[in-house]
C-alpha positions in Angstrom: -33.0 -53.7 21.2 -36.8 -53.8 21.2 -38.6 -56.2 23.6 -39.3 -59.5 21.9 -42.9 -59.9 23.1 -45.2 -59.7 20.1 -42.3 -59.6 17.6 -41.8 -61.8 14.6 -38.2 -63.2 14.6 -36.4 -65.3 12.0 -33.2 -67.2 13.1 -31.0 -68.3 10.3 -28.4 -70.9 11.3 -26.4 -74.1 10.8 -26.3 -77.4 12.8 -25.9 -75.4 16.0 -29.5 -74.2 15.5 -31.0 -77.1 13.6 -33.4 -78.9 16.0 -34.9 -78.1 19.4 -31.9 -79.7 21.3 -29.3 -77.3 19.8 -28.2 -73.9 21.3 -30.1 -72.0 18.6 -33.2 -74.2 19.1 -33.1 -73.6 22.8 -32.7 -69.9 22.3 -35.6 -69.8 19.9 -37.9 -71.6 22.4 -36.8 -69.1 25.2 -37.7 -66.2 22.9 -41.1 -67.9 22.2 -41.6 -68.3 25.9 -41.0 -64.5 26.2 -43.8 -63.9 23.7 -42.1 -63.8 20.3 -43.1 -65.7 17.2 -39.9 -67.4 16.1 -39.1 -69.2 12.8 -35.9 -71.1 12.7 -34.3 -71.6 9.2 -31.3 -73.8 10.0 -29.5 -76.6 8.1 -26.6 -78.9 9.0 -23.4 -77.8 7.2 -24.7 -74.4 6.3 -22.2 -71.7 5.8 -23.0 -68.0 5.0 -21.2 -68.3 1.7 -22.8 -71.6 0.8 -26.3 -70.3 1.7 -26.0 -67.4 -0.7 -24.2 -69.4 -3.4 -26.7 -72.3 -3.5 -30.0 -70.6 -2.9 -29.5 -66.8 -3.0 -31.6 -66.7 0.2 -34.7 -67.9 -1.7 -36.2 -69.5 1.5 -36.7 -66.0 2.8 -39.0 -65.0 0.0 -41.8 -67.2 1.4 -41.5 -65.7 4.8 -43.4 -62.6 6.1 -40.9 -59.8 6.8 -39.7 -60.2 10.4 -39.3 -57.5 13.0 -36.0 -59.0 14.2 -33.6 -61.3 12.6 -30.8 -63.3 14.2 -28.0 -64.7 12.0 -26.1 -67.5 13.7 -23.7 -68.5 10.9 -19.9 -68.5 10.7 -18.9 -71.8 12.2 -18.8 -73.5 8.8 -17.2 -70.5 7.2 -14.1 -70.8 9.4 -12.6 -73.6 7.2 -13.4 -71.8 4.0 -10.5 -69.3 4.5 -12.3 -66.8 2.3 -13.1 -63.9 4.6 -14.2 -61.5 1.8 -16.7 -64.0 0.4 -18.0 -64.7 3.9 -18.4 -61.0 4.8 -20.2 -60.4 1.4 -22.6 -63.3 2.0 -23.4 -62.1 5.6 -24.1 -58.6 4.2 -26.3 -60.0 1.5 -28.3 -62.1 4.0 -28.7 -59.0 6.2 -29.9 -57.0 3.2 -32.5 -59.7 2.3 -33.9 -59.4 5.8 -34.3 -55.6 5.7 -36.0 -53.7 7.1 -35.8 -56.1 10.1 -33.5 -55.2 13.0 -30.7 -57.7 12.1 -28.4 -59.2 14.8 -25.4 -61.5 14.5 -24.3 -64.1 17.0 -20.8 -65.4 16.5 -19.5 -68.9 16.8 -18.9 -70.5 20.2 -15.4 -71.3 21.5 -13.9 -74.6 20.4 -11.5 -75.9 23.0 -11.6 -79.4 21.7 -11.0 -78.6 18.0 -7.6 -77.0 17.4 -8.3 -75.7 13.9 -11.5 -74.0 14.9 -9.9 -72.8 18.2 -7.1 -71.1 16.3 -9.4 -69.4 13.7 -12.6 -68.5 15.5 -11.3 -65.2 16.6 -10.8 -64.2 13.0 -14.5 -65.1 12.3 -15.7 -63.2 15.3 -14.0 -60.0 14.2 -15.2 -60.4 10.7 -18.8 -60.7 11.9 -18.4 -57.8 14.4 -17.4 -55.7 11.4 -20.4 -56.8 9.4 -23.1 -56.3 12.0 -21.4 -53.6 14.2 -20.6 -54.0 17.8 -24.0 -52.8 18.9 -25.7 -55.6 16.9 -23.3 -58.5 17.5 -23.0 -60.9 20.3 -19.7 -62.7 20.8 -20.8 -66.2 22.1 -17.3 -67.5 23.1 -17.4 -66.4 26.7 -20.9 -68.0 27.1 -19.9 -71.4 25.7 -20.1 -74.3 28.1 -16.7 -76.0 28.3 -18.2 -79.4 29.2 -20.9 -81.4 27.5 -19.4 -81.1 24.0 -19.6 -83.9 21.4 -16.4 -85.7 20.4 -15.9 -83.4 17.4 -15.4 -80.4 19.7 -18.0 -78.4 17.8 -21.5 -79.7 18.7 -23.2 -79.9 22.1 -25.0 -82.5 24.2 -28.5 -81.7 25.3 -27.5 -80.3 28.7 -24.8 -78.0 27.3 -27.0 -77.0 24.5 -29.7 -76.0 27.0 -27.3 -74.0 29.1 -25.7 -72.3 26.1 -29.1 -71.5 24.4 -30.5 -70.0 27.6 -27.4 -67.8 27.9 -27.7 -66.6 24.3 -31.4 -65.8 24.8 -30.7 -63.8 28.0 -27.8 -61.9 26.3 -30.0 -61.1 23.3 -32.9 -59.9 25.3 -30.7 -57.8 27.6 -28.4 -56.3 24.9 -29.2 -52.7 24.3 -32.1 -52.6 26.8 -32.2 -49.4 28.8 -33.6 -51.4 31.7 -30.5 -53.6 31.8 -28.4 -50.5 32.4 -30.8 -49.3 35.1 -30.7 -52.6 36.8 -26.9 -52.6 36.9 -26.8 -49.1 38.2 -29.4 -49.9 41.0 -27.5 -53.0 42.0 -24.2 -51.1 42.2 -25.8 -48.3 44.1 -27.4 -50.8 46.6 -24.1 -52.6 47.0 -22.2 -49.4 47.7 -24.9 -48.3 50.2 -24.7 -51.6 52.0 -20.9 -51.6 52.0 -20.4 -48.0 53.2 -23.7 -47.3 54.9 
């Protein structure tokens, strides 16, 4: 993906991005610190389907076209059990953001909420199919397992900060040719030190 410095980024999300003390809010600030101009359009309870059904994405019409867009929706779609409607809504949102480079970030893991834990994999695969593997970040492995709120969905400030920083790093490194070079150099150095 392109470097974020100097880029205009729009992040569309739900309660996991609404406010500066959320994973999406922390990620947005990390991208700002890296030189991007980031606008967060997030609302508690927002699902992809509900966003398109209620507003048709009208809040995007007042925004200047972004260079990059991050869609962090899907958590509130898990309970809808209407995968075709969710996929159609996510595609519509991505189309509204064109010609931006659109990325999706899937829901976190939900170890404290059995319904979400059982169904998050289905949503992750749906989103991967919408965005493509090269434009999708599966957030489950980056999810802090402690510091969650009693509902098993939201995050306390410490966990949100840790999770948001991980998401920002993953987003900035994903697709970067320098990330591959850094890994190759590190592996080469390790082999040289191990085998002389």
